[in-house]
Backbone as a chain_set.jsonl record, in Angstrom:
{"seq": "XXXXXXXXXXXXXXXXXXXXXXXXXXXXXXXXXXXXXXXXXXXXXXXXXXXXXXXXXXXXXXXXXXXXXXXXXXXXXXXXXXXXXXXXXXXXXXXXXXXXXXXXXXXXXXXXXXXX", "coords": {"N": [[97.025, 80.712, 123.755], [94.56, 81.628, 122.874], [94.939, 82.046, 120.147], [95.371, 79.441, 119.293], [92.845, 78.335, 119.883], [91.305, 79.842, 118.113], [92.188, 78.896, 115.642], [91.433, 76.234, 115.936], [88.704, 76.51, 115.937], [87.954, 76.786, 113.357], [86.52, 74.855, 111.89], [83.962, 75.189, 112.93], [83.451, 77.798, 112.201], [83.265, 77.531, 109.507], [81.085, 75.933, 108.999], [78.693, 76.081, 107.457], [79.724, 76.252, 104.885], [81.055, 73.793, 104.849], [78.876, 72.043, 104.997], [77.613, 72.662, 102.58], [79.504, 71.754, 100.776], [79.675, 69.068, 101.335], [77.226, 67.826, 100.997], [75.875, 66.294, 98.272], [75.2, 67.552, 94.972], [72.481, 67.168, 92.605], [73.646, 65.979, 90.346], [75.814, 64.608, 91.367], [74.829, 62.828, 93.164], [74.76, 60.011, 93.021], [77.406, 59.32, 93.22], [78.469, 60.012, 95.646], [78.109, 59.263, 99.069], [75.774, 60.692, 100.906], [74.891, 60.304, 103.528], [77.06, 59.039, 104.837], [78.98, 61.017, 104.494], [77.876, 63.149, 105.928], [77.884, 61.984, 108.431], [80.642, 61.771, 108.896], [81.297, 64.493, 108.968], [79.834, 65.259, 111.233], [81.123, 63.702, 113.213], [83.671, 64.799, 113.06], [83.147, 67.398, 113.908], [82.256, 66.877, 116.516], [84.627, 65.819, 117.63], [86.281, 68.081, 117.439], [84.953, 69.878, 119.16], [85.109, 68.506, 121.597], [87.906, 68.309, 122.014], [88.656, 71.019, 122.134], [87.211, 71.884, 124.388], [88.388, 70.285, 126.347], [91.029, 71.277, 126.3], [90.625, 73.951, 127.116], [89.499, 73.581, 129.698], [91.625, 72.274, 130.912], [93.545, 74.319, 130.921], [92.225, 76.125, 132.598], [92.229, 74.67, 134.966], [95.015, 74.415, 135.477], [95.755, 77.13, 135.701], [94.16, 77.904, 137.821], [95.343, 76.46, 139.879], [97.828, 77.73, 139.981], [97.006, 80.302, 140.752], [95.941, 79.726, 143.264], [98.265, 78.901, 144.631], [99.776, 81.263, 144.488], [98.127, 82.948, 145.998], [98.374, 81.778, 148.492], [101.096, 82.242, 148.956], [100.99, 84.981, 148.999], [99.608, 85.467, 151.344], [101.584, 85.009, 153.185], [103.537, 86.881, 152.563], [102.765, 89.867, 152.689], [103.507, 92.385, 151.71], [104.752, 92.163, 149.261], [105.099, 93.42, 146.234], [105.646, 92.548, 143.633], [104.779, 89.933, 143.71], [102.058, 90.325, 144.141], [101.42, 91.581, 141.721], [101.913, 89.494, 139.916], [100.005, 87.68, 140.825], [97.613, 89.059, 140.209], [97.844, 89.097, 137.438], [97.656, 86.357, 136.815], [95.104, 85.856, 137.799], [93.602, 87.38, 136.031], [94.147, 85.991, 133.683], [92.903, 83.593, 134.326], [90.207, 84.385, 134.454], [89.866, 85.059, 131.783], [90.164, 82.541, 130.558], [87.94, 81.263, 131.645], [85.933, 82.765, 130.481], [86.379, 82.033, 127.844], [85.447, 79.459, 127.897], [82.723, 79.93, 128.045], [82.384, 81.199, 125.566], [82.992, 79.071, 123.948], [80.804, 77.402, 124.407], [78.75, 78.896, 123.185], [79.655, 78.946, 120.509], [79.612, 76.205, 119.932], [76.855, 75.635, 120.234], [75.801, 77.198, 118.169], [76.902, 75.937, 115.916], [75.73, 73.374, 116.089], [73.06, 74.022, 115.733], [73.051, 74.87, 113.087], [73.824, 72.54, 111.84], [71.728, 70.843, 112.456]], "CA": [[95.898, 79.795, 123.747], [93.476, 82.191, 122.071], [95.249, 81.787, 118.734], [95.128, 78.009, 119.103], [91.394, 78.147, 119.844], [90.808, 80.441, 116.875], [92.484, 77.939, 114.572], [90.641, 75.034, 116.172], [87.292, 76.817, 115.684], [87.755, 76.944, 111.918], [85.446, 73.972, 111.425], [82.687, 75.797, 113.306], [83.291, 79.013, 111.408], [83.001, 77.163, 108.111], [80.119, 74.836, 108.999], [77.78, 76.204, 106.319], [80.518, 75.864, 103.714], [81.274, 72.345, 104.928], [77.629, 71.379, 104.622], [77.391, 72.867, 101.149], [80.439, 70.959, 99.98], [79.558, 67.635, 101.624], [75.963, 67.304, 100.481], [76.04, 66.304, 96.813], [74.163, 68.079, 94.083], [71.773, 66.097, 91.899], [74.533, 65.3, 89.402], [76.794, 63.788, 92.09], [74.147, 62.057, 94.191], [75.119, 58.601, 92.936], [78.846, 59.137, 93.41], [78.833, 60.332, 97.019], [77.13, 58.818, 100.06], [75.549, 61.852, 101.774], [74.789, 59.864, 104.924], [78.419, 58.822, 105.345], [79.653, 62.311, 104.502], [77.334, 63.902, 107.063], [78.374, 61.313, 109.641], [82.034, 62.173, 109.064], [81.281, 65.893, 109.391], [79.344, 65.239, 112.606], [82.201, 63.181, 114.063], [84.741, 65.794, 113.06], [82.678, 68.496, 114.751], [82.281, 66.379, 117.897], [86.028, 65.746, 118.04], [86.777, 69.449, 117.613], [84.353, 70.444, 120.369], [85.657, 67.794, 122.753], [89.307, 68.667, 122.235], [88.733, 72.417, 122.574], [86.733, 71.961, 125.771], [89.423, 69.666, 127.181], [92.15, 72.213, 126.381], [90.224, 75.102, 127.937], [89.366, 73.137, 131.088], [92.969, 72.001, 131.405], [94.148, 75.629, 131.205], [91.556, 76.655, 133.792], [92.727, 73.896, 136.108], [96.406, 74.795, 135.746], [95.8, 78.517, 136.133], [93.564, 77.924, 139.165], [96.372, 75.972, 140.807], [98.826, 78.804, 140.122], [96.367, 81.366, 141.536], [95.868, 79.242, 144.65], [99.624, 78.953, 145.174], [100.149, 82.673, 144.661], [97.352, 83.482, 147.124], [99.009, 81.266, 149.709], [102.345, 82.993, 149.116], [100.606, 86.362, 149.301], [99.254, 85.486, 152.766], [102.83, 85.022, 153.959], [104.323, 88.082, 152.23], [101.753, 90.875, 152.364], [104.043, 93.592, 151.08], [105.48, 91.832, 148.033], [104.385, 94.015, 145.093], [105.834, 91.695, 142.457], [103.906, 88.78, 143.914], [100.702, 90.81, 143.914], [101.287, 91.805, 140.284], [101.822, 88.178, 139.28], [98.704, 87.129, 141.202], [96.594, 89.753, 139.403], [98.009, 88.631, 136.055], [97.129, 84.996, 136.745], [93.655, 85.942, 137.988], [93.065, 87.876, 134.76], [94.231, 84.873, 132.742], [91.873, 82.642, 134.728], [88.922, 84.934, 134.009], [89.855, 84.939, 130.327], [89.925, 81.134, 130.232], [86.552, 80.964, 131.989], [85.083, 83.37, 129.447], [86.554, 81.204, 126.645], [84.55, 78.316, 128.054], [81.402, 80.445, 127.654], [82.432, 81.392, 124.116], [82.963, 77.724, 123.368], [79.422, 76.934, 124.47], [78.001, 79.622, 122.151], [80.124, 78.457, 119.212], [79.098, 74.844, 119.768], [75.403, 75.716, 120.019], [75.566, 77.742, 116.817], [77.235, 74.898, 114.937], [74.734, 72.3, 116.129], [71.819, 74.527, 115.136], [73.241, 74.869, 111.625], [73.915, 71.143, 111.403], [70.439, 70.157, 112.666]], "C": [[94.762, 80.324, 122.879], [93.707, 81.947, 120.573], [94.985, 80.32, 118.402], [93.625, 77.736, 119.009], [90.8, 78.712, 118.564], [91.018, 79.479, 115.708], [91.607, 76.694, 114.715], [89.148, 75.26, 115.901], [86.991, 77.005, 114.202], [86.611, 76.081, 111.411], [84.075, 74.556, 111.76], [82.415, 77.038, 112.465], [82.884, 78.695, 109.973], [81.932, 76.08, 107.984], [79.164, 74.903, 107.812], [78.497, 75.793, 105.035], [80.733, 74.348, 103.693], [80.019, 71.582, 104.519], [77.372, 71.492, 103.124], [78.309, 72.001, 100.285], [80.318, 69.466, 100.249], [78.273, 67.029, 101.096], [76.006, 67.41, 98.959], [74.866, 66.962, 96.087], [73.532, 66.903, 93.35], [72.695, 65.309, 90.97], [75.551, 64.384, 90.091], [76.145, 62.837, 93.093], [74.496, 60.567, 94.167], [76.572, 58.32, 93.259], [79.296, 59.341, 94.853], [77.727, 59.851, 97.941], [76.893, 59.966, 101.048], [75.44, 61.476, 103.247], [76.157, 59.692, 105.558], [79.162, 60.152, 105.476], [79.177, 63.149, 105.681], [77.81, 63.306, 108.387], [79.81, 61.727, 109.925], [82.135, 63.623, 109.522], [80.849, 66.004, 110.846], [80.45, 64.788, 113.562], [83.361, 64.162, 114.161], [84.39, 66.969, 113.966], [82.699, 68.091, 116.223], [83.71, 66.329, 118.434], [86.596, 67.134, 118.319], [86.24, 70.055, 118.9], [84.943, 69.813, 121.627], [87.094, 68.222, 123.041], [89.451, 70.114, 122.696], [88.292, 72.554, 124.024], [87.778, 71.388, 126.728], [90.605, 70.616, 127.37], [91.813, 73.384, 127.296], [90.136, 74.706, 129.406], [90.719, 72.813, 131.708], [93.682, 73.307, 131.766], [93.541, 76.256, 132.457], [92.088, 75.967, 135.039], [94.149, 74.309, 136.483], [96.5, 76.212, 136.293], [95.207, 78.661, 137.535], [94.579, 77.474, 140.208], [97.434, 77.037, 141.046], [98.262, 79.927, 140.986], [96.308, 80.96, 143.007], [97.233, 79.332, 145.332], [100.05, 80.392, 145.447], [99.381, 83.32, 145.808], [97.953, 83.037, 148.452], [100.311, 82.007, 149.996], [102.053, 84.431, 149.54], [100.228, 86.504, 150.777], [100.501, 85.602, 153.642], [103.617, 86.307, 153.756], [103.368, 89.182, 151.755], [102.285, 92.046, 151.54], [104.779, 93.34, 149.764], [104.686, 92.296, 146.806], [104.489, 93.145, 143.835], [104.919, 90.469, 142.52], [102.445, 89.164, 143.661], [100.441, 91.023, 142.423], [101.124, 90.478, 139.553], [100.474, 87.524, 139.588], [97.597, 87.75, 140.366], [96.642, 89.285, 137.937], [97.402, 87.238, 135.878], [95.607, 84.983, 136.939], [92.971, 86.428, 136.71], [93.065, 86.761, 133.723], [93.151, 83.837, 133.049], [90.488, 83.114, 134.274], [88.784, 84.824, 132.496], [89.547, 83.504, 129.905], [88.48, 80.754, 130.536], [85.595, 81.576, 130.965], [85.216, 82.605, 128.127], [85.659, 79.968, 126.709], [83.12, 78.719, 127.678], [81.318, 80.655, 126.148], [82.317, 80.043, 123.416], [81.536, 77.174, 123.348], [78.568, 77.6, 123.38], [78.372, 79.12, 120.762], [79.561, 77.065, 118.929], [77.6, 74.852, 119.473], [75.083, 76.187, 118.608], [75.824, 76.673, 115.762], [76.189, 73.799, 114.92], [73.405, 72.756, 115.548], [71.906, 74.518, 113.613], [73.204, 73.432, 111.107], [72.569, 70.419, 111.526], [69.488, 70.317, 111.507]], "O": [[94.074, 79.546, 122.218], [92.764, 81.673, 119.831], [94.437, 80.006, 117.345], [93.187, 76.983, 118.139], [89.885, 78.119, 117.992], [90.121, 79.28, 114.889], [91.101, 76.168, 113.724], [88.412, 74.303, 115.662], [85.866, 77.352, 113.842], [85.814, 76.531, 110.588], [83.137, 74.436, 110.972], [81.278, 77.292, 112.068], [82.234, 79.503, 109.309], [81.876, 75.383, 106.97], [78.856, 73.87, 107.218], [77.94, 75.074, 104.204], [80.609, 73.708, 102.65], [80.092, 70.596, 103.786], [76.962, 70.525, 102.482], [77.928, 71.571, 99.197], [80.816, 68.666, 99.457], [78.234, 65.84, 100.78], [76.156, 68.506, 98.419], [73.72, 66.926, 96.534], [74.0, 65.77, 93.465], [72.536, 64.097, 90.825], [76.092, 63.479, 89.456], [76.848, 62.115, 93.799], [74.521, 59.932, 95.221], [76.927, 57.177, 93.547], [80.376, 58.895, 95.239], [76.545, 60.01, 97.637], [77.717, 60.193, 101.934], [75.851, 62.244, 104.117], [76.392, 60.143, 106.679], [79.88, 60.38, 106.449], [79.983, 63.788, 106.357], [78.101, 64.031, 109.338], [80.16, 62.005, 111.072], [82.966, 63.949, 110.37], [81.441, 66.766, 111.611], [80.683, 65.417, 114.594], [83.957, 64.329, 115.225], [85.239, 67.47, 114.703], [83.113, 68.874, 117.078], [83.969, 66.748, 119.562], [87.302, 67.34, 119.307], [86.989, 70.679, 119.651], [85.24, 70.507, 122.599], [87.45, 68.47, 124.194], [90.278, 70.407, 123.559], [88.929, 73.261, 124.804], [88.019, 71.948, 127.797], [91.125, 70.746, 128.479], [92.615, 73.765, 128.148], [90.646, 75.42, 130.269], [90.933, 73.052, 132.897], [94.346, 73.388, 132.8], [94.25, 76.843, 133.274], [92.365, 76.617, 136.047], [94.452, 74.528, 137.656], [97.241, 76.465, 137.243], [95.698, 79.452, 138.341], [94.657, 78.047, 141.295], [97.888, 77.227, 142.174], [98.96, 80.45, 141.855], [96.595, 81.769, 143.89], [97.337, 79.786, 146.471], [100.61, 80.699, 146.5], [99.933, 84.159, 146.521], [98.032, 83.81, 149.406], [100.595, 82.356, 151.142], [102.783, 85.016, 150.34], [100.494, 87.537, 151.391], [100.469, 86.217, 154.707], [104.292, 86.774, 154.673], [103.196, 89.39, 150.554], [101.544, 92.628, 150.748], [105.378, 94.267, 149.218], [103.725, 91.646, 146.394], [103.531, 93.028, 143.071], [104.365, 90.035, 141.511], [101.696, 88.411, 143.04], [99.369, 90.685, 141.922], [100.281, 90.359, 138.664], [99.873, 86.89, 138.721], [96.729, 87.036, 139.864], [95.607, 89.104, 137.296], [96.71, 86.981, 134.893], [94.907, 84.188, 136.311], [91.896, 85.948, 136.35], [92.102, 86.603, 132.973], [92.554, 83.269, 132.134], [89.694, 82.322, 133.767], [87.702, 84.529, 131.988], [88.752, 83.284, 128.992], [87.861, 80.009, 129.776], [84.574, 80.979, 130.625], [84.252, 82.537, 127.364], [85.173, 79.494, 125.682], [82.394, 77.938, 127.063], [80.307, 80.331, 125.525], [81.621, 79.91, 122.41], [81.12, 76.551, 122.371], [77.759, 76.937, 122.732], [77.494, 78.893, 119.929], [79.093, 76.785, 117.825], [77.136, 74.158, 118.569], [74.206, 75.64, 117.94], [75.045, 76.526, 114.82], [75.798, 73.336, 113.849], [72.694, 71.961, 114.932], [70.932, 74.191, 112.935], [72.62, 73.154, 110.06], [72.304, 69.481, 110.774], [68.373, 69.797, 111.547]]}, "num_chains": 1, "name": "protein.A"}
């Protein structure tokens, strides 16, 4: 999932470049509609942010369900080391996904500040 998010954050990483290439220079001002171009960039950024947030929240939801199930199983089988190991692994994954949600907020804020 982290690799997928990294690829999906490319638009945010390149926002300054995108702005520089979408806003026309004086020689191209008549050939390109800067308002339309900026609108398209804005919509593209909104779509990227929405889809990334949806993916992260979906992963959090799925992982939370797995953690809940494993905790319930753990209550029944206190001495199962393999179950405990799997529970710890899923809890770590859940924490990672929750931190990705925080990273997403920072990335989004940075992009909107540049775009403003």
